All heavy atoms as a GROMACS GRO file, in nm:
protein
  519
    1MET      N    1   0.288  -0.345  -0.983
    1MET     CA    2   0.352  -0.387  -0.861
    1MET      C    3   0.460  -0.287  -0.821
    1MET      O    4   0.464  -0.245  -0.707
    1MET     CB    5   0.411  -0.527  -0.884
    1MET     CG    6   0.484  -0.583  -0.769
    1MET     SD    7   0.368  -0.634  -0.642
    1MET     CE    8   0.475  -0.656  -0.507
    2ARG      N    9   0.546  -0.251  -0.914
    2ARG     CA   10   0.653  -0.157  -0.881
    2ARG      C   11   0.598  -0.021  -0.839
    2ARG      O   12   0.652   0.043  -0.750
    2ARG     CB   13   0.748  -0.140  -0.999
    2ARG     CG   14   0.832  -0.261  -1.023
    2ARG     CD   15   0.925  -0.240  -1.139
    2ARG     NE   16   0.993  -0.364  -1.171
    2ARG     CZ   17   1.112  -0.369  -1.222
    2ARG    NH1   18   1.178  -0.258  -1.249
    2ARG    NH2   19   1.167  -0.483  -1.248
    3ASP      N   20   0.489   0.022  -0.905
    3ASP     CA   21   0.428   0.150  -0.869
    3ASP      C   22   0.374   0.145  -0.727
    3ASP      O   23   0.387   0.242  -0.652
    3ASP     CB   24   0.316   0.186  -0.966
    3ASP     CG   25   0.365   0.219  -1.104
    3ASP    OD1   26   0.485   0.251  -1.119
    3ASP    OD2   27   0.285   0.213  -1.199
    4ALA      N   28   0.312   0.035  -0.690
    4ALA     CA   29   0.258   0.022  -0.555
    4ALA      C   30   0.370   0.023  -0.451
    4ALA      O   31   0.359   0.090  -0.348
    4ALA     CB   32   0.176  -0.107  -0.543
    5VAL      N   33   0.478  -0.046  -0.478
    5VAL     CA   34   0.592  -0.049  -0.386
    5VAL      C   35   0.653   0.090  -0.375
    5VAL      O   36   0.683   0.137  -0.265
    5VAL     CB   37   0.696  -0.154  -0.430
    5VAL    CG1   38   0.824  -0.140  -0.351
    5VAL    CG2   39   0.638  -0.294  -0.417
    6ALA      N   40   0.668   0.159  -0.488
    6ALA     CA   41   0.725   0.295  -0.486
    6ALA      C   42   0.634   0.391  -0.410
    6ALA      O   43   0.682   0.476  -0.333
    6ALA     CB   44   0.748   0.344  -0.629
    7ALA      N   45   0.504   0.380  -0.430
    7ALA     CA   46   0.410   0.467  -0.360
    7ALA      C   47   0.417   0.442  -0.209
    7ALA      O   48   0.422   0.537  -0.130
    7ALA     CB   49   0.269   0.447  -0.411
    8GLU      N   50   0.418   0.318  -0.169
    8GLU     CA   51   0.430   0.284  -0.027
    8GLU      C   52   0.560   0.338   0.030
    8GLU      O   53   0.562   0.394   0.140
    8GLU     CB   54   0.424   0.132  -0.007
    8GLU     CG   55   0.286   0.075  -0.010
    8GLU     CD   56   0.211   0.096   0.119
    8GLU    OE1   57   0.265   0.070   0.228
    8GLU    OE2   58   0.094   0.138   0.110
    9ALA      N   59   0.668   0.324  -0.043
    9ALA     CA   60   0.798   0.372   0.003
    9ALA      C   61   0.798   0.524   0.019
    9ALA      O   62   0.868   0.578   0.104
    9ALA     CB   63   0.909   0.330  -0.093
   10ALA      N   64   0.717   0.592  -0.062
   10ALA     CA   65   0.707   0.738  -0.054
   10ALA      C   66   0.606   0.783   0.051
   10ALA      O   67   0.582   0.902   0.067
   10ALA     CB   68   0.669   0.795  -0.191
   11GLY      N   69   0.545   0.688   0.120
   11GLY     CA   70   0.451   0.722   0.224
   11GLY      C   71   0.307   0.738   0.178
   11GLY      O   72   0.223   0.787   0.254
   12VAL      N   73   0.278   0.698   0.056
   12VAL     CA   74   0.142   0.707   0.004
   12VAL      C   75   0.070   0.576   0.035
   12VAL      O   76   0.113   0.470  -0.010
   12VAL     CB   77   0.143   0.731  -0.149
   12VAL    CG1   78   0.001   0.733  -0.204
   12VAL    CG2   79   0.217   0.859  -0.184
   13PRO      N   80  -0.038   0.581   0.112
   13PRO     CA   81  -0.112   0.458   0.140
   13PRO      C   82  -0.156   0.393   0.009
   13PRO      O   83  -0.214   0.458  -0.078
   13PRO     CB   84  -0.233   0.506   0.220
   13PRO     CG   85  -0.189   0.636   0.280
   13PRO     CD   86  -0.097   0.698   0.177
   14THR      N   87  -0.128   0.265  -0.005
   14THR     CA   88  -0.147   0.196  -0.132
   14THR      C   89  -0.207   0.058  -0.112
   14THR      O   90  -0.175  -0.011  -0.016
   14THR     CB   91  -0.010   0.180  -0.202
   14THR    OG1   92   0.050   0.308  -0.214
   14THR    CG2   93  -0.025   0.118  -0.339
   15VAL      N   94  -0.294   0.021  -0.203
   15VAL     CA   95  -0.345  -0.115  -0.209
   15VAL      C   96  -0.327  -0.162  -0.353
   15VAL      O   97  -0.372  -0.096  -0.446
   15VAL     CB   98  -0.495  -0.123  -0.170
   15VAL    CG1   99  -0.547  -0.264  -0.187
   15VAL    CG2  100  -0.515  -0.075  -0.028
   16LEU      N  101  -0.261  -0.273  -0.370
   16LEU     CA  102  -0.241  -0.330  -0.501
   16LEU      C  103  -0.364  -0.413  -0.537
   16LEU      O  104  -0.404  -0.501  -0.461
   16LEU     CB  105  -0.115  -0.418  -0.502
   16LEU     CG  106  -0.081  -0.489  -0.630
   16LEU    CD1  107  -0.054  -0.388  -0.742
   16LEU    CD2  108   0.039  -0.579  -0.610
   17VAL      N  109  -0.426  -0.382  -0.649
   17VAL     CA  110  -0.541  -0.459  -0.698
   17VAL      C  111  -0.495  -0.534  -0.822
   17VAL      O  112  -0.447  -0.474  -0.918
   17VAL     CB  113  -0.660  -0.367  -0.732
   17VAL    CG1  114  -0.776  -0.447  -0.788
   17VAL    CG2  115  -0.703  -0.287  -0.609
   18LEU      N  116  -0.508  -0.666  -0.817
   18LEU     CA  117  -0.463  -0.746  -0.930
   18LEU      C  118  -0.542  -0.875  -0.942
   18LEU      O  119  -0.619  -0.909  -0.854
   18LEU     CB  120  -0.313  -0.775  -0.920
   18LEU     CG  121  -0.256  -0.834  -0.791
   18LEU    CD1  122  -0.294  -0.978  -0.774
   18LEU    CD2  123  -0.108  -0.818  -0.791
   19ASN      N  124  -0.518  -0.943  -1.050
   19ASN     CA  125  -0.586  -1.068  -1.078
   19ASN      C  126  -0.545  -1.174  -0.976
   19ASN      O  127  -0.428  -1.185  -0.940
   19ASN     CB  128  -0.548  -1.114  -1.220
   19ASN     CG  129  -0.621  -1.238  -1.262
   19ASN    OD1  130  -0.594  -1.345  -1.209
   19ASN    ND2  131  -0.712  -1.224  -1.354
   20ARG      N  132  -0.641  -1.251  -0.933
   20ARG     CA  133  -0.618  -1.356  -0.833
   20ARG      C  134  -0.506  -1.451  -0.876
   20ARG      O  135  -0.430  -1.501  -0.791
   20ARG     CB  136  -0.748  -1.433  -0.812
   20ARG     CG  137  -0.739  -1.535  -0.702
   20ARG     CD  138  -0.874  -1.599  -0.673
   20ARG     NE  139  -0.962  -1.497  -0.616
   20ARG     CZ  140  -1.091  -1.485  -0.646
   20ARG    NH1  141  -1.148  -1.567  -0.729
   20ARG    NH2  142  -1.164  -1.392  -0.590
   21ALA      N  143  -0.491  -1.474  -1.004
   21ALA     CA  144  -0.388  -1.566  -1.054
   21ALA      C  145  -0.248  -1.516  -1.023
   21ALA      O  146  -0.152  -1.593  -1.024
   21ALA     CB  147  -0.404  -1.587  -1.204
   22LEU      N  148  -0.234  -1.386  -0.996
   22LEU     CA  149  -0.102  -1.328  -0.971
   22LEU      C  150  -0.070  -1.310  -0.822
   22LEU      O  151   0.034  -1.256  -0.787
   22LEU     CB  152  -0.092  -1.192  -1.041
   22LEU     CG  153  -0.111  -1.197  -1.194
   22LEU    CD1  154  -0.114  -1.057  -1.250
   22LEU    CD2  155  -0.003  -1.280  -1.258
   23LEU      N  156  -0.159  -1.355  -0.735
   23LEU     CA  157  -0.139  -1.335  -0.591
   23LEU      C  158  -0.006  -1.391  -0.541
   23LEU      O  159   0.064  -1.326  -0.465
   23LEU     CB  160  -0.253  -1.398  -0.511
   23LEU     CG  161  -0.375  -1.313  -0.490
   23LEU    CD1  162  -0.484  -1.393  -0.420
   23LEU    CD2  163  -0.342  -1.189  -0.412
   24GLY      N  164   0.026  -1.511  -0.582
   24GLY     CA  165   0.149  -1.574  -0.534
   24GLY      C  166   0.273  -1.496  -0.571
   24GLY      O  167   0.357  -1.466  -0.486
   25ILE      N  168   0.284  -1.461  -0.696
   25ILE     CA  169   0.402  -1.388  -0.741
   25ILE      C  170   0.405  -1.247  -0.684
   25ILE      O  171   0.511  -1.195  -0.650
   25ILE     CB  172   0.416  -1.388  -0.894
   25ILE    CG1  173   0.556  -1.342  -0.932
   25ILE    CG2  174   0.311  -1.302  -0.960
   25ILE    CD1  175   0.602  -1.385  -1.066
   26ALA      N  176   0.290  -1.185  -0.668
   26ALA     CA  177   0.285  -1.050  -0.611
   26ALA      C  178   0.328  -1.053  -0.465
   26ALA      O  179   0.406  -0.968  -0.421
   26ALA     CB  180   0.146  -0.991  -0.624
   27GLY      N  181   0.280  -1.149  -0.391
   27GLY     CA  182   0.320  -1.162  -0.251
   27GLY      C  183   0.468  -1.189  -0.236
   27GLY      O  184   0.536  -1.130  -0.150
   28GLU      N  185   0.522  -1.275  -0.320
   28GLU     CA  186   0.665  -1.306  -0.315
   28GLU      C  187   0.748  -1.185  -0.356
   28GLU      O  188   0.850  -1.154  -0.294
   28GLU     CB  189   0.696  -1.426  -0.406
   28GLU     CG  190   0.841  -1.468  -0.405
   28GLU     CD  191   0.891  -1.514  -0.268
   28GLU    OE1  192   0.811  -1.546  -0.179
   28GLU    OE2  193   1.015  -1.518  -0.251
   29THR      N  194   0.704  -1.115  -0.459
   29THR     CA  195   0.775  -0.994  -0.503
   29THR      C  196   0.774  -0.889  -0.393
   29THR      O  197   0.877  -0.826  -0.365
   29THR     CB  198   0.712  -0.937  -0.631
   29THR    OG1  199   0.718  -1.038  -0.733
   29THR    CG2  200   0.785  -0.813  -0.679
   30ALA      N  201   0.660  -0.870  -0.329
   30ALA     CA  202   0.651  -0.773  -0.219
   30ALA      C  203   0.748  -0.810  -0.108
   30ALA      O  204   0.816  -0.724  -0.051
   30ALA     CB  205   0.508  -0.766  -0.167
   31ARG      N  206   0.758  -0.939  -0.078
   31ARG     CA  207   0.850  -0.985   0.027
   31ARG      C  208   0.995  -0.957  -0.013
   31ARG      O  209   1.074  -0.906   0.065
   31ARG     CB  210   0.830  -1.134   0.053
   31ARG     CG  211   0.914  -1.186   0.170
   31ARG     CD  212   0.910  -1.338   0.178
   31ARG     NE  213   0.975  -1.404   0.066
   31ARG     CZ  214   1.108  -1.411   0.048
   31ARG    NH1  215   1.190  -1.355   0.133
   31ARG    NH2  216   1.158  -1.476  -0.057
   32VAL      N  217   1.029  -0.989  -0.137
   32VAL     CA  218   1.166  -0.973  -0.185
   32VAL      C  219   1.209  -0.826  -0.184
   32VAL      O  220   1.324  -0.796  -0.153
   32VAL     CB  221   1.182  -1.035  -0.326
   32VAL    CG1  222   1.312  -0.994  -0.392
   32VAL    CG2  223   1.171  -1.186  -0.318
   33VAL      N  224   1.118  -0.736  -0.216
   33VAL     CA  225   1.154  -0.594  -0.219
   33VAL      C  226   1.136  -0.526  -0.083
   33VAL      O  227   1.146  -0.404  -0.072
   33VAL     CB  228   1.078  -0.516  -0.328
   33VAL    CG1  229   1.110  -0.572  -0.466
   33VAL    CG2  230   0.929  -0.514  -0.303
   34GLY      N  231   1.112  -0.606   0.020
   34GLY     CA  232   1.106  -0.552   0.155
   34GLY      C  233   0.971  -0.493   0.195
   34GLY      O  234   0.963  -0.418   0.292
   35ARG      N  235   0.866  -0.528   0.125
   35ARG     CA  236   0.731  -0.480   0.157
   35ARG      C  237   0.636  -0.598   0.174
   35ARG      O  238   0.532  -0.606   0.109
   35ARG     CB  239   0.679  -0.388   0.047
   35ARG     CG  240   0.759  -0.264   0.026
   35ARG     CD  241   0.725  -0.166   0.133
   35ARG     NE  242   0.803  -0.045   0.110
   35ARG     CZ  243   0.812   0.052   0.195
   35ARG    NH1  244   0.749   0.044   0.309
   35ARG    NH2  245   0.884   0.156   0.169
   36PRO      N  246   0.667  -0.691   0.266
   36PRO     CA  247   0.583  -0.810   0.279
   36PRO      C  248   0.441  -0.779   0.326
   36PRO      O  249   0.351  -0.860   0.307
   36PRO     CB  250   0.658  -0.895   0.382
   36PRO     CG  251   0.735  -0.796   0.461
   36PRO     CD  252   0.775  -0.688   0.362
   37ASP      N  253   0.422  -0.662   0.384
   37ASP     CA  254   0.290  -0.625   0.433
   37ASP      C  255   0.212  -0.538   0.334
   37ASP      O  256   0.108  -0.481   0.368
   37ASP     CB  257   0.303  -0.552   0.566
   37ASP     CG  258   0.392  -0.429   0.557
   37ASP    OD1  259   0.467  -0.415   0.458
   37ASP    OD2  260   0.389  -0.346   0.649
   38LEU      N  261   0.258  -0.529   0.210
   38LEU     CA  262   0.188  -0.451   0.109
   38LEU      C  263   0.046  -0.505   0.093
   38LEU      O  264   0.027  -0.622   0.065
   38LEU     CB  265   0.260  -0.462  -0.026
   38LEU     CG  266   0.197  -0.384  -0.142
   38LEU    CD1  267   0.217  -0.234  -0.121
   38LEU    CD2  268   0.259  -0.426  -0.274
   39PRO      N  269  -0.054  -0.420   0.114
   39PRO     CA  270  -0.192  -0.467   0.102
   39PRO      C  271  -0.225  -0.505  -0.043
   39PRO      O  272  -0.194  -0.430  -0.136
   39PRO     CB  273  -0.276  -0.348   0.145
   39PRO     CG  274  -0.185  -0.258   0.220
   39PRO     CD  275  -0.048  -0.282   0.161
   40ILE      N  276  -0.286  -0.621  -0.059
   40ILE     CA  277  -0.323  -0.670  -0.192
   40ILE      C  278  -0.468  -0.714  -0.189
   40ILE      O  279  -0.510  -0.786  -0.099
   40ILE     CB  280  -0.233  -0.788  -0.235
   40ILE    CG1  281  -0.086  -0.745  -0.240
   40ILE    CG2  282  -0.278  -0.843  -0.370
   40ILE    CD1  283   0.010  -0.859  -0.266
   41VAL      N  284  -0.544  -0.668  -0.287
   41VAL     CA  285  -0.682  -0.712  -0.305
   41VAL      C  286  -0.690  -0.777  -0.443
   41VAL      O  287  -0.647  -0.718  -0.542
   41VAL     CB  288  -0.780  -0.593  -0.295
   41VAL    CG1  289  -0.921  -0.636  -0.331
   41VAL    CG2  290  -0.777  -0.534  -0.154
   42ALA      N  291  -0.745  -0.897  -0.446
   42ALA     CA  292  -0.750  -0.973  -0.571
   42ALA      C  293  -0.887  -0.963  -0.637
   42ALA      O  294  -0.990  -0.963  -0.570
   42ALA     CB  295  -0.716  -1.119  -0.546
   43VAL      N  296  -0.883  -0.954  -0.767
   43VAL     CA  297  -1.004  -0.957  -0.848
   43VAL      C  298  -1.004  -1.091  -0.921
   43VAL      O  299  -0.899  -1.142  -0.960
   43VAL     CB  300  -1.008  -0.836  -0.945
   43VAL    CG1  301  -0.894  -0.836  -1.041
   43VAL    CG2  302  -1.139  -0.829  -1.019
   44ALA      N  303  -1.122  -1.148  -0.938
   44ALA     CA  304  -1.132  -1.283  -0.994
   44ALA      C  305  -1.100  -1.290  -1.143
   44ALA      O  306  -1.061  -1.394  -1.192
   44ALA     CB  307  -1.272  -1.338  -0.970
   45GLU      N  308  -1.116  -1.180  -1.213
   45GLU     CA  309  -1.099  -1.183  -1.358
   45GLU      C  310  -0.996  -1.081  -1.404
   45GLU      O  311  -0.978  -0.978  -1.339
   45GLU     CB  312  -1.233  -1.158  -1.425
   45GLU     CG  313  -1.304  -1.035  -1.371
   45GLU     CD  314  -1.452  -1.036  -1.402
   45GLU    OE1  315  -1.486  -0.995  -1.514
   45GLU    OE2  316  -1.530  -1.076  -1.316
   46PRO      N  317  -0.929  -1.107  -1.515
   46PRO     CA  318  -0.830  -1.012  -1.565
   46PRO      C  319  -0.895  -0.879  -1.604
   46PRO      O  320  -1.007  -0.875  -1.654
   46PRO     CB  321  -0.773  -1.081  -1.689
   46PRO     CG  322  -0.812  -1.223  -1.678
   46PRO     CD  323  -0.937  -1.228  -1.596
   47LEU      N  324  -0.822  -0.771  -1.581
   47LEU     CA  325  -0.872  -0.638  -1.617
   47LEU      C  326  -0.805  -0.584  -1.743
   47LEU      O  327  -0.854  -0.490  -1.804
   47LEU     CB  328  -0.847  -0.540  -1.502
   47LEU     CG  329  -0.917  -0.574  -1.371
   47LEU    CD1  330  -0.879  -0.474  -1.263
   47LEU    CD2  331  -1.067  -0.581  -1.388
   48PHE      N  332  -0.694  -0.645  -1.782
   48PHE     CA  333  -0.620  -0.598  -1.898
   48PHE      C  334  -0.708  -0.602  -2.023
   48PHE      O  335  -0.779  -0.698  -2.049
   48PHE     CB  336  -0.496  -0.685  -1.920
   48PHE     CG  337  -0.410  -0.638  -2.033
   48PHE    CD1  338  -0.328  -0.528  -2.018
   48PHE    CD2  339  -0.414  -0.702  -2.155
   48PHE    CE1  340  -0.250  -0.483  -2.122
   48PHE    CE2  341  -0.335  -0.658  -2.260
   48PHE     CZ  342  -0.252  -0.548  -2.244
   49GLY      N  343  -0.703  -0.496  -2.100
   49GLY     CA  344  -0.776  -0.489  -2.225
   49GLY      C  345  -0.922  -0.450  -2.212
   49GLY      O  346  -0.994  -0.446  -2.311
   50ARG      N  347  -0.966  -0.422  -2.091
   50ARG     CA  348  -1.106  -0.384  -2.070
   50ARG      C  349  -1.122  -0.233  -2.078
   50ARG      O  350  -1.028  -0.158  -2.052
   50ARG     CB  351  -1.155  -0.433  -1.935
   50ARG     CG  352  -1.163  -0.583  -1.931
   50ARG     CD  353  -1.221  -0.626  -1.800
   50ARG     NE  354  -1.234  -0.771  -1.800
   50ARG     CZ  355  -1.342  -0.833  -1.759
   50ARG    NH1  356  -1.446  -0.766  -1.714
   50ARG    NH2  357  -1.347  -0.963  -1.761
   51SER      N  358  -1.242  -0.192  -2.109
   51SER     CA  359  -1.271  -0.049  -2.114
   51SER      C  360  -1.276   0.008  -1.972
   51SER      O  361  -1.288  -0.067  -1.873
   51SER     CB  362  -1.406  -0.024  -2.182
   51SER     OG  363  -1.512  -0.065  -2.097
   52ARG      N  364  -1.269   0.137  -1.962
   52ARG     CA  365  -1.276   0.205  -1.833
   52ARG      C  366  -1.406   0.169  -1.760
   52ARG      O  367  -1.405   0.144  -1.640
   52ARG     CB  368  -1.267   0.355  -1.854
   52ARG     CG  369  -1.253   0.433  -1.728
   52ARG     CD  370  -1.235   0.579  -1.760
   52ARG     NE  371  -1.106   0.595  -1.824
   52ARG     CZ  372  -1.017   0.686  -1.791
   52ARG    NH1  373  -1.045   0.774  -1.699
   52ARG    NH2  374  -0.901   0.693  -1.852
   53ASP      N  375  -1.516   0.164  -1.833
   53ASP     CA  376  -1.645   0.130  -1.772
   53ASP      C  377  -1.648  -0.014  -1.722
   53ASP      O  378  -1.703  -0.043  -1.616
   53ASP     CB  379  -1.760   0.154  -1.870
   53ASP     CG  380  -1.785   0.302  -1.896
   53ASP    OD1  381  -1.743   0.386  -1.814
   53ASP    OD2  382  -1.847   0.332  -1.999
   54GLU      N  383  -1.589  -0.104  -1.799
   54GLU     CA  384  -1.584  -0.245  -1.757
   54GLU      C  385  -1.499  -0.260  -1.631
   54GLU      O  386  -1.536  -0.334  -1.539
   54GLU     CB  387  -1.527  -0.332  -1.869
   54GLU     CG  388  -1.620  -0.348  -1.988
   54GLU     CD  389  -1.552  -0.416  -2.105
   54GLU    OE1  390  -1.432  -0.393  -2.130
   54GLU    OE2  391  -1.622  -0.493  -2.173
   55ILE      N  392  -1.387  -0.191  -1.627
   55ILE     CA  393  -1.301  -0.197  -1.508
   55ILE      C  394  -1.373  -0.140  -1.388
   55ILE      O  395  -1.369  -0.196  -1.278
   55ILE     CB  396  -1.168  -0.124  -1.534
   55ILE    CG1  397  -1.086  -0.202  -1.637
   55ILE    CG2  398  -1.090  -0.106  -1.404
   55ILE    CD1  399  -0.963  -0.130  -1.686
   56ALA      N  400  -1.444  -0.030  -1.407
   56ALA     CA  401  -1.520   0.030  -1.296
   56ALA      C  402  -1.625  -0.066  -1.243
   56ALA      O  403  -1.644  -0.077  -1.121
   56ALA     CB  404  -1.584   0.160  -1.342
   57ALA      N  405  -1.691  -0.138  -1.332
   57ALA     CA  406  -1.794  -0.233  -1.289
   57ALA      C  407  -1.735  -0.349  -1.210
   57ALA      O  408  -1.795  -0.396  -1.112
   57ALA     CB  409  -1.870  -0.286  -1.411
   58VAL      N  410  -1.617  -0.394  -1.248
   58VAL     CA  411  -1.551  -0.502  -1.175
   58VAL      C  412  -1.493  -0.450  -1.044
   58VAL      O  413  -1.498  -0.518  -0.941
   58VAL     CB  414  -1.439  -0.565  -1.261
   58VAL    CG1  415  -1.356  -0.664  -1.181
   58VAL    CG2  416  -1.499  -0.634  -1.383
   59ALA      N  417  -1.441  -0.329  -1.044
   59ALA     CA  418  -1.373  -0.274  -0.928
   59ALA      C  419  -1.468  -0.224  -0.818
   59ALA      O  420  -1.434  -0.229  -0.700
   59ALA     CB  421  -1.281  -0.160  -0.970
   60ALA      N  422  -1.584  -0.178  -0.855
   60ALA     CA  423  -1.677  -0.120  -0.757
   60ALA      C  424  -1.703  -0.212  -0.637
   60ALA      O  425  -1.697  -0.166  -0.522
   60ALA     CB  426  -1.807  -0.079  -0.826
   61PRO      N  427  -1.730  -0.339  -0.658
   61PRO     CA  428  -1.754  -0.426  -0.542
   61PRO      C  429  -1.630  -0.447  -0.454
   61PRO      O  430  -1.641  -0.496  -0.341
   61PRO     CB  431  -1.798  -0.559  -0.604
   61PRO     CG  432  -1.840  -0.527  -0.743
   61PRO     CD  433  -1.758  -0.408  -0.784
   62LEU      N  434  -1.513  -0.411  -0.505
   62LEU     CA  435  -1.390  -0.428  -0.427
   62LEU      C  436  -1.366  -0.312  -0.330
   62LEU      O  437  -1.278  -0.320  -0.244
   62LEU     CB  438  -1.269  -0.438  -0.521
   62LEU     CG  439  -1.269  -0.554  -0.619
   62LEU    CD1  440  -1.149  -0.542  -0.711
   62LEU    CD2  441  -1.268  -0.686  -0.546
   63ALA      N  442  -1.442  -0.205  -0.343
   63ALA     CA  443  -1.419  -0.085  -0.262
   63ALA      C  444  -1.412  -0.114  -0.112
   63ALA      O  445  -1.321  -0.065  -0.044
   63ALA     CB  446  -1.523   0.021  -0.294
   64PRO      N  447  -1.503  -0.192  -0.055
   64PRO     CA  448  -1.493  -0.220   0.088
   64PRO      C  449  -1.362  -0.291   0.127
   64PRO      O  450  -1.302  -0.261   0.229
   64PRO     CB  451  -1.615  -0.308   0.119
   64PRO     CG  452  -1.712  -0.274   0.010
   64PRO     CD  453  -1.627  -0.247  -0.111
   65ALA      N  454  -1.318  -0.385   0.044
   65ALA     CA  455  -1.193  -0.456   0.073
   65ALA      C  456  -1.073  -0.363   0.063
   65ALA      O  457  -0.979  -0.371   0.143
   65ALA     CB  458  -1.175  -0.575  -0.021
   66VAL      N  459  -1.075  -0.272  -0.035
   66VAL     CA  460  -0.966  -0.175  -0.050
   66VAL      C  461  -0.965  -0.081   0.071
   66VAL      O  462  -0.860  -0.054   0.128
   66VAL     CB  463  -0.979  -0.097  -0.182
   66VAL    CG1  464  -0.880   0.017  -0.188
   66VAL    CG2  465  -0.960  -0.191  -0.301
   67GLU      N  466  -1.082  -0.035   0.110
   67GLU     CA  467  -1.092   0.054   0.226
   67GLU      C  468  -1.041  -0.016   0.351
   67GLU      O  469  -0.963   0.041   0.428
   67GLU     CB  470  -1.236   0.100   0.247
   67GLU     CG  471  -1.251   0.194   0.364
   67GLU     CD  472  -1.393   0.242   0.384
   67GLU    OE1  473  -1.486   0.192   0.317
   67GLU    OE2  474  -1.411   0.330   0.470
   68ASP      N  475  -1.082  -0.141   0.372
   68ASP     CA  476  -1.035  -0.217   0.488
   68ASP      C  477  -0.884  -0.232   0.487
   68ASP      O  478  -0.818  -0.219   0.590
   68ASP     CB  479  -1.100  -0.355   0.492
   68ASP     CG  480  -1.248  -0.350   0.525
   68ASP    OD1  481  -1.298  -0.244   0.570
   68ASP    OD2  482  -1.316  -0.454   0.505
   69ALA      N  483  -0.827  -0.259   0.369
   69ALA     CA  484  -0.682  -0.276   0.359
   69ALA      C  485  -0.610  -0.145   0.388
   69ALA      O  486  -0.505  -0.145   0.454
   69ALA     CB  487  -0.646  -0.326   0.219
   70LEU      N  488  -0.664  -0.033   0.342
   70LEU     CA  489  -0.602   0.096   0.370
   70LEU      C  490  -0.608   0.129   0.519
   70LEU      O  491  -0.510   0.176   0.576
   70LEU     CB  492  -0.670   0.207   0.289
   70LEU     CG  493  -0.637   0.210   0.142
   70LEU    CD1  494  -0.728   0.308   0.069
   70LEU    CD2  495  -0.491   0.246   0.119
   71VAL      N  496  -0.721   0.103   0.580
   71VAL     CA  497  -0.736   0.130   0.723
   71VAL      C  498  -0.643   0.041   0.805
   71VAL      O  499  -0.576   0.087   0.898
   71VAL     CB  500  -0.882   0.112   0.768
   71VAL    CG1  501  -0.895   0.115   0.919
   71VAL    CG2  502  -0.970   0.220   0.704
   72ALA      N  503  -0.634  -0.085   0.768
   72ALA     CA  504  -0.550  -0.179   0.841
   72ALA      C  505  -0.402  -0.146   0.828
   72ALA      O  506  -0.324  -0.172   0.919
   72ALA     CB  507  -0.575  -0.322   0.791
   73SER      N  508  -0.363  -0.086   0.716
   73SER     CA  509  -0.221  -0.058   0.694
   73SER      C  510  -0.179   0.077   0.748
   73SER      O  511  -0.060   0.109   0.748
   73SER     CB  512  -0.187  -0.067   0.545
   73SER     OG  513  -0.248   0.039   0.473
   74SER      N  514  -0.274   0.156   0.796
   74SER     CA  515  -0.237   0.290   0.845
   74SER      C  516  -0.197   0.289   0.991
   74SER      O  517  -0.210   0.200   1.063
   74SER     CB  518  -0.349   0.389   0.823
   74SER     OG  519  -0.466   0.350   0.892
   0.00000   0.00000   0.00000
């Protein structure tokens, strides 16, 4: 979360990808730090502890949503 906020503050287009269970706290944190419009894409399952290949398999279907969020925020 902090990395995404810092990247956005530095002008780097950013989309935060995180577990759906964290959406509420991520949205509130983004609001509190002055980035209420920070694009967030949720994944249904936790990614922590997974291999690079497993993360890639879960993340690949999210590409269109990430692209849409980047385009919408530019």
